C-alpha positions as CSV (number, residue, x, y, z in Angstrom):
1,M,-22.1,-4.0,9.4
2,T,-20.8,-7.5,10.2
3,E,-20.0,-8.1,13.9
4,F,-16.7,-9.8,14.7
5,L,-15.6,-10.5,18.3
6,F,-11.8,-10.5,17.7
7,A,-9.6,-9.4,20.6
8,N,-8.6,-5.7,20.5
9,E,-4.8,-6.5,20.5
10,T,-4.7,-7.7,16.9
11,K,-1.4,-7.1,15.2
12,T,-0.1,-7.0,11.7
13,T,3.4,-8.0,10.6
14,T,5.7,-6.5,8.1
15,E,8.4,-9.2,8.6
16,Q,9.4,-10.8,5.4
17,S,9.9,-14.6,5.4
18,S,11.7,-16.8,3.0
19,T,9.7,-19.8,4.0
20,E,7.0,-20.9,1.6
21,P,3.7,-19.5,3.0
22,F,0.3,-21.2,3.2
23,H,-1.9,-19.5,0.6
24,I,-5.3,-18.5,1.9
25,L,-8.2,-17.5,-0.4
26,V,-10.7,-15.2,1.1
27,V,-14.0,-15.1,-0.9
28,D,-16.5,-12.5,0.3
29,D,-18.3,-9.5,-1.3
30,D,-17.8,-7.5,1.9
31,D,-14.4,-5.7,1.8
32,E,-14.4,-5.3,5.6
33,I,-14.3,-9.1,6.0
34,H,-11.0,-9.3,4.0
35,V,-9.5,-6.5,6.1
36,I,-10.5,-8.0,9.5
37,T,-9.4,-11.5,8.5
38,K,-6.0,-10.3,7.4
39,M,-5.5,-8.2,10.6
40,A,-6.6,-11.1,12.9
41,L,-4.3,-13.6,11.2
42,G,-1.4,-11.4,10.3
43,D,1.0,-13.1,12.7
44,F,-0.2,-16.6,12.4
45,K,2.3,-19.4,11.6
46,L,2.2,-23.1,11.4
47,D,5.5,-25.0,11.1
48,Q,7.2,-21.6,10.8
49,R,5.2,-21.0,7.6
50,P,3.3,-17.7,7.5
51,L,0.0,-17.0,5.7
52,Q,-0.3,-15.2,2.3
53,F,-3.8,-13.9,1.6
54,H,-5.6,-13.7,-1.7
55,S,-8.9,-11.9,-2.1
56,A,-11.9,-12.6,-4.3
57,Y,-15.1,-10.6,-4.1
58,S,-17.4,-12.8,-6.2
59,A,-17.9,-16.4,-7.1
60,A,-16.7,-15.8,-10.6
61,E,-13.5,-14.2,-9.4
62,A,-12.9,-17.1,-7.0
63,K,-13.3,-19.7,-9.7
64,Q,-10.8,-17.8,-11.9
65,M,-8.2,-17.6,-9.1
66,L,-8.7,-21.3,-8.3
67,Q,-8.1,-22.2,-11.9
68,E,-4.9,-20.0,-12.1
69,R,-3.2,-21.7,-9.1
70,D,-3.6,-25.0,-7.4
71,D,-1.7,-24.4,-4.2
72,F,-4.3,-22.8,-2.1
73,A,-4.4,-24.5,1.4
74,L,-7.7,-23.0,2.6
75,M,-10.6,-21.1,1.2
76,L,-12.8,-19.0,3.6
77,L,-15.9,-18.8,1.5
78,D,-19.0,-16.6,2.0
79,V,-22.3,-18.3,1.1
80,V,-24.3,-15.3,0.0
81,M,-22.7,-13.1,-2.7
82,E,-24.1,-12.6,-6.2
83,D,-27.0,-14.7,-5.1
84,D,-28.1,-16.7,-2.0
85,H,-26.1,-19.8,-2.9
86,A,-23.1,-18.4,-4.8
87,G,-20.7,-19.8,-2.3
88,L,-22.3,-23.3,-2.3
89,E,-21.8,-23.4,-6.1
90,V,-18.1,-22.5,-5.7
91,A,-17.7,-25.3,-3.2
92,R,-19.4,-27.8,-5.5
93,W,-17.5,-26.6,-8.6
94,T,-14.1,-26.8,-6.7
95,R,-14.6,-30.4,-5.8
96,E,-16.6,-31.8,-8.7
97,D,-15.5,-29.8,-11.8
98,L,-12.0,-28.6,-10.8
99,K,-11.4,-31.8,-8.8
100,N,-9.3,-30.1,-6.2
101,R,-9.4,-32.4,-3.2
102,L,-6.6,-30.9,-1.2
103,I,-7.9,-27.4,-0.5
104,R,-9.8,-27.0,2.7
105,I,-13.1,-25.3,2.3
106,V,-14.7,-23.4,5.2
107,L,-18.1,-21.8,4.5
108,R,-18.9,-18.6,6.4
109,T,-22.3,-17.0,6.4
110,G,-23.9,-14.0,8.0
111,Q,-27.4,-15.4,7.2
112,P,-27.5,-19.0,8.5
113,G,-31.2,-19.3,7.6
114,Q,-30.4,-19.1,3.9
115,A,-28.4,-22.4,4.0
116,P,-29.0,-24.6,7.1
117,E,-25.8,-26.0,8.5
118,E,-26.9,-29.7,8.7
119,E,-28.2,-29.7,5.1
120,V,-25.1,-28.0,3.7
121,I,-22.6,-30.2,5.5
122,A,-24.4,-33.3,4.3
123,K,-24.7,-32.2,0.7
124,F,-21.4,-30.4,0.0
125,D,-17.9,-31.7,0.4
126,I,-16.7,-28.9,2.8
127,D,-14.6,-29.0,5.9
128,D,-16.4,-26.7,8.2
129,Y,-19.4,-24.3,8.4
130,K,-19.3,-21.2,10.5
131,E,-21.6,-18.3,11.2
132,K,-19.6,-15.1,11.0
133,T,-20.8,-13.9,14.4
134,E,-19.4,-17.0,16.1
135,L,-15.9,-16.7,14.7
136,T,-14.1,-15.1,17.6
137,Y,-10.4,-14.6,17.4
138,R,-9.7,-17.7,19.3
139,K,-12.1,-19.8,17.3
140,L,-10.6,-18.5,14.1
141,L,-7.1,-19.6,15.3
142,T,-8.4,-23.0,16.2
143,L,-10.0,-23.2,12.7
144,M,-6.7,-22.3,11.0
145,Y,-4.6,-24.8,13.0
146,S,-7.0,-27.7,12.2
147,S,-7.6,-26.8,8.6
148,L,-3.9,-26.2,7.7
149,R,-2.7,-29.3,9.5
150,A,-5.2,-31.3,7.5
151,F,-4.0,-29.7,4.3
152,R,-0.4,-30.3,5.2
153,D,-0.9,-34.0,5.9
154,L,-3.1,-34.5,2.8
155,Q,-0.5,-32.8,0.7
156,A,2.3,-35.0,2.1
157,I,0.3,-38.1,1.2
158,E,-0.3,-36.9,-2.3
159,Q,3.4,-36.1,-2.8
160,Y,4.4,-39.5,-1.6
161,K,1.9,-41.1,-4.0
162,Q,3.4,-39.1,-6.9
163,G,6.9,-40.0,-5.7
164,L,6.0,-43.7,-5.7
165,E,4.6,-43.3,-9.3
166,R,7.9,-41.6,-10.4
167,I,9.9,-44.4,-8.9
168,I,7.9,-47.1,-10.7
169,Q,8.3,-45.2,-13.9
170,A,12.0,-44.7,-13.3
171,S,12.5,-48.4,-12.7
172,A,11.2,-49.1,-16.2
173,E,13.3,-46.4,-17.7
174,L,16.5,-47.4,-15.9
175,F,16.6,-51.0,-16.9
176,S,15.7,-50.2,-20.5
177,A,18.7,-47.8,-20.8
178,R,21.3,-48.8,-23.4
179,S,24.3,-47.1,-21.9
180,V,25.6,-45.9,-18.6
181,S,25.2,-42.3,-19.7
182,Q,21.5,-42.8,-20.5
183,L,21.0,-44.7,-17.2
184,S,22.6,-42.0,-15.1
185,Q,20.6,-39.3,-16.8
186,G,17.4,-41.2,-16.1
187,I,18.3,-41.6,-12.5
188,L,19.2,-38.0,-12.0
189,E,16.0,-36.6,-13.6
190,Q,13.9,-38.9,-11.4
191,L,15.7,-38.0,-8.2
192,V,15.3,-34.3,-8.9
193,A,11.6,-34.6,-9.7
194,L,11.1,-36.7,-6.6
195,L,12.4,-34.5,-3.9
196,T,12.8,-30.9,-5.1
197,R,11.6,-28.4,-7.6
198,S,15.1,-27.3,-8.4
199,K,16.4,-27.9,-11.9
200,V,20.1,-27.6,-10.9
201,A,21.8,-31.0,-10.3
202,A,24.8,-32.9,-11.4
203,Y,25.8,-36.6,-11.1
204,Y,29.6,-37.2,-10.9
205,K,31.8,-40.2,-11.1
206,L,34.9,-40.0,-8.9
207,P,38.2,-41.3,-10.2
208,L,39.3,-44.3,-8.2
209,A,42.9,-43.0,-7.9
210,G,41.6,-39.7,-6.5
211,Y,39.3,-41.4,-4.1
212,T,42.0,-43.6,-2.5
213,A,44.2,-40.5,-2.0
214,S,41.7,-38.6,0.0
215,G,42.1,-34.8,-0.1
216,Q,44.4,-34.7,-3.2
217,D,44.4,-31.2,-4.7
218,D,44.1,-32.4,-8.2
219,E,41.1,-34.6,-7.6
220,Q,38.5,-34.2,-10.4
221,L,34.9,-35.1,-10.8
222,Q,33.6,-36.3,-14.1
223,I,30.0,-35.2,-14.9
224,I,28.1,-38.2,-16.3
225,A,24.6,-36.6,-16.1
226,A,23.3,-33.1,-15.3
227,T,20.3,-30.7,-15.4
228,G,20.0,-27.0,-15.3
229,Q,23.3,-25.0,-15.7
230,Y,25.3,-28.2,-15.8
231,S,23.4,-29.9,-18.6
232,G,25.9,-28.8,-21.3
233,R,28.9,-30.0,-19.4
234,V,28.3,-33.8,-19.4
235,G,31.7,-35.6,-19.9
236,E,33.8,-32.8,-18.5
237,Q,36.3,-33.2,-15.7
238,L,35.8,-30.6,-13.0
239,K,37.9,-29.5,-10.0
240,Q,35.6,-28.1,-7.3
241,P,37.6,-27.2,-4.2
242,E,34.4,-26.1,-2.4
243,V,33.2,-29.7,-2.7
244,Q,36.4,-31.4,-1.5
245,Q,35.8,-30.8,2.2
246,I,32.3,-32.3,1.9
247,L,33.7,-35.3,0.0
248,D,36.3,-35.9,2.7
249,S,33.6,-35.8,5.3
250,L,31.3,-38.2,3.4
251,R,34.2,-40.6,3.0
252,Q,34.4,-41.1,6.7
253,H,31.0,-42.8,6.8
254,K,30.9,-46.6,6.8
255,D,27.6,-46.9,5.0
256,Q,27.2,-47.6,1.3
257,V,25.2,-44.4,1.0
258,A,26.2,-41.2,2.8
259,Y,24.8,-37.7,2.4
260,E,25.0,-34.2,3.9
261,I,23.0,-31.0,3.3
262,H,24.9,-27.7,3.2
263,N,23.2,-24.4,2.4
264,A,20.1,-26.1,0.9
265,T,22.3,-28.3,-1.3
266,Y,22.2,-32.0,-1.1
267,Y,25.5,-34.0,-1.5
268,G,25.2,-37.8,-1.7
269,L,28.1,-40.2,-2.0
270,Y,27.6,-43.9,-2.8
271,Q,29.5,-46.9,-4.0
272,T,28.9,-50.1,-5.8
273,S,30.2,-53.5,-4.6
274,H,33.0,-53.2,-7.2
275,G,34.4,-50.1,-5.6
276,A,33.1,-47.4,-8.0
277,F,32.1,-44.2,-6.3
278,Y,29.5,-41.6,-7.5
279,M,28.4,-38.3,-6.1
280,L,25.0,-36.6,-6.4
281,F,24.6,-32.8,-6.1
282,I,21.2,-31.2,-6.0
283,E,20.5,-27.5,-5.3
284,G,17.4,-26.3,-3.6
285,V,16.8,-29.1,-1.2
286,G,15.2,-28.1,2.1
287,E,15.2,-30.0,5.3
288,L,14.4,-33.6,4.6
289,T,11.9,-35.5,6.7
290,E,12.9,-38.9,8.0
291,T,10.7,-40.5,5.4
292,D,12.3,-38.4,2.7
293,Q,15.8,-39.5,3.9
294,H,14.9,-43.1,3.9
295,L,13.2,-42.9,0.5
296,L,16.2,-41.2,-1.1
297,T,18.7,-43.5,0.5
298,L,16.8,-46.5,-0.6
299,F,16.5,-45.2,-4.2
300,M,20.2,-44.3,-4.3
301,N,21.2,-47.7,-3.0
302,N,19.1,-49.5,-5.6
303,T,20.3,-47.4,-8.5
304,A,23.9,-48.1,-7.4
305,I,23.2,-51.8,-8.0
306,A,21.7,-50.8,-11.4
307,F,24.9,-48.9,-12.2
308,E,27.1,-51.9,-11.4
309,H,25.1,-54.2,-13.6
310,S,24.9,-51.7,-16.5
311,T,28.6,-51.1,-16.3
312,L,29.4,-54.9,-16.4
313,L,27.1,-55.4,-19.4
314,H,28.6,-52.4,-21.2
315,S,32.1,-53.7,-20.7
316,N,31.2,-57.1,-22.2
């Protein structure tokens, strides 16, 4: 029987959270290890995000689960399972064959003599190596904080790299667009892909007359590009009273680009130097970091310039 030195007052939680959890893969052929790990970490949270556990009882099962989903934050991996080095093979395969560089890999062993720590750390791309008997409750908490913070930061770097790539691709697409409609659709798709997984978004043009008469009941928004449920309504004029109050608030801003987030929905209002106004609506946007806000504002400002030039060319 494996000895763990967890404190007696371990608790489990039944509280349901709507926050996206950190996914933890526990790989061990001893069922007791799975039970104890879940009990010990049942209440753990980082950045208000809970843990969601997934269990694999062999190297083959672990590989299958790693292939099926790519969002595991941490793998607690037993060294000895089907054979003395099954866990080491999973670690090697994850990095070299699956090429998953984000997941944090922590090896756990009850037989340290089978795989000496110094040799394993030097040879395999892992993040930590622990003997099961040394993993007290407090040490396990420390391990979770350090591993998940590392994963969080690496994930953010990867997302920003992907975002930069999308912006570069978008620039080529935007300036090759043959019409304002194509241009706006390209902008919208890139913005949605950049900051949210939501597919519900709309890009509106505000009538100049309605804008100068702030708060008019008959103010309408023309959809010039859309995704999701709005994709079939491009060209339509819509009256949306629930948006009017937000529009009026955004109009009070002095900046060229102004935005607000209400109920996980992003509302951005921006104008060109010729006085044309556009509004961006994206559902499913969570709290934006300062970097996200700056990146989105910069992108919106630059696309406003592209709109102005495209409109001038289209009118000639």
